[in-house]
KOLZAPA-751556 format. One record per residue: residue in three letters; z, x negated, y of N, C-alpha, C, O in turn. Coordinates in steps of 0.2 Angstrom, whole numbers, plus 5000, padded with zeros to 4 digits. Example, Ala and Ser with C-alpha at 12.3 -4.5 7.8 and 13.67 -1.06 7.14 Angstrom:
<sites>
ALA503949344972503949384978503949344984504249294983SER503549364989503649324995503949365000504049335006
</sites>
This chain:
<sites>
MET530243425298530743475296531243485302531543535303SER531443425305531943435310531743475316532043505320GLY531043465317530743505323530743575322530943615326LYS530643595315530743665314531443695315531543755317GLY531943655313532643675314532743685321533143725323ARG532543635325532643645332532343705335532643735339ARG531743725333531443785336531843845334531943895337GLY532143845328532643895325533243905330533443955332LYS533443845332534043845337533843875344534243915347LEU533243855346533043885352532943965352533143995357ARG532643985346532544055346533244095345533344145348ALA533744065342534444095342534744095349535044145350ARG534644045353534944045360534544105364534944135367LYS533944105363533644165367533844235364533944275369ALA534044235358534244305356534944315358535144375359GLU535344265360536044275363536044275370536544285373ALA535444275373535444275381535744335383535744395381VAL536144335389536544385392536344385399536144335402SER536344445402536244445409536744405414537344395411LEU536544385419537044355424537644395425538244375426GLY537544465427538044505428538544515422539144515423ASP538344515416538744525410539144455409539744455408ALA538844405411539144335410539744325415540244305414LEU539544355421540044345427540644395425541244375426SER540544455423541044505421541444475416542044475416GLU541144445411541544405405542044355408542544345406TRP541744315412542044255415542644285420543244255419LEU542544335424543144365428543644385423544244385424ARG543444425418543944445413544344395410544944395409LEU544044345407544344285404544744245408545244215406SER544544235414544844185419545444215423545944185425GLY545544285423546044315426545844335433546244365437HIS545344315436545144325442544944405443544944425449GLY544744435438544544505438545144545440545044595444ALA545744535438546344575440546444565448546544615451ARG546344505450546444485457545844525461546044545467LEU545244525459544744555462544844635462544744665468ASN545144665457545344735457545844745462545844795465ASP546344705463546944715467546644715475546844755479ALA546144665476545844665483545444725484545444755490LYS545044755479544744815480545244875482545044915486ALA545744875478546244925479546544925486546644975490GLU546644865489546944855496546444875501546544905506ALA545744865500545244885504545144965504545044995509ALA545244995498545245065497545745105502545645155504TRP546345065503546845105507546545125514546645185515ARG546245085517545945095524545445155523545345195527GLU544945145518544445195517544645265515544445315518VAL545145265511545445335509545945365514545845425515MET546345325517546945355521546645355528547045395532GLY546145315530545945325537546245275542546745245540GLU545945265548546145215553546845225555547245185556ALA547045295557547645305559548245285555548745255557VAL548145295548548645275544548645195543549145165542ALA548045175543548045095542548345065548548645005547ARG548345095554548645055559549445065559549745025561LYS549645115556550445125555550645085549551245085547THR550245055545550345015539550544945541550144905544ARG551144925540551444855542551244805536551144755538PHE551244825530551144785525550844825519551044875517LEU550344795516550044825510549844765505549544715507ARG550144775499549944725494549844765487550244815486VAL549344735483549244765476549344705472548944655473ARG549744705467549844655462549944685455550444725454GLY549444675451549544705444549544775443549944805439GLY549244805448549144885448549744915451549744975451VAL550144875455550744905459550544895466550544845468MET550444955470550344955477551044965481551345005480THR551144915485551744915489551544925496551144885499ILE551844975499551644995506552244995511552745025509GLU552244965516552744965521552445005527551844985530LEU552745055530552445095536552945085542553545075541ASP552645095548553045085554553345155556553845155559SER553145205553553345275555553845305550553645315544ALA554445315552554945345547554645415544554745425538PRO554445465549554245525546553645515541553545555536MET553145475543552645455538552845425532552545445526LYS553345385532553645355526553945415521553745415515GLU554245455524554545515521554045555517554045575512GLU553545575521552945615519552645575513552445605508PHE552445515514552145475508552545465502552245465497MET553245465503553645455497553545515493553545515486MET553445575496553445635492552745645489552545685484ALA552245605492551545615490551245555486550645545485ARG551745515483551545445480551045465474550545425473THR551145515470550645525464549945545467549445525464ARG549945585472549345605475548945545478548345545478ILE549345505482549045445485548745405479548145385480ARG549045395474548845355468548145385465547645345464THR548145445464547645485462547045475466546445465464MET547145485473546545485478546245415478545645405478LEU546645365477546445295478546045275471545545245471ASN546345295465545945285459545345325458544845295456GLU545245385461544645415461544145385465543545375464HIS544345355471543945325476543645255472543045235473LEU544145225469543945165465543545175459543145125457GLY543545235456543145245450543545215444543145215439ALA544145195444544545175439545245175440545445185446GLU545645175435546345175435546645105437546945075433LEU546545085443546745015445547445015448547744965448ILE547645075450548345075453548745115448548645175447ARG549345085446549745125441550345155445550645205442GLU550545125450551145145454551145125461550745085463VAL551445175465551445165472552145165475552545205473ILE552345105478552945095481552945105488552545065492ILE553345145491553345155499554045125501554545145499ARG553945085506554545055509554545065516555045045520
</sites>
């Protein structure tokens, strides 16, 4: 009888099997690493969306908890980007395919 119960447990485990990708996604979500991964994706998207010229003028770029902080070398570019913060956020989120950036701060 104990053998029969054991087979029942094995069947139950097989029914609960999940893909490696699903398991990894769940682990990232539960561990908090998923948020940091999203922040890193958003930082990488800056260069891809804004281009090399802007990336070279960027002195500092950080994303933490959905807030992107940007420091620029060029005062005129800084002024232009201050007025375009909403558009920048929209472009980056569209590129990322998710609303990962809630706010853009230009310094």
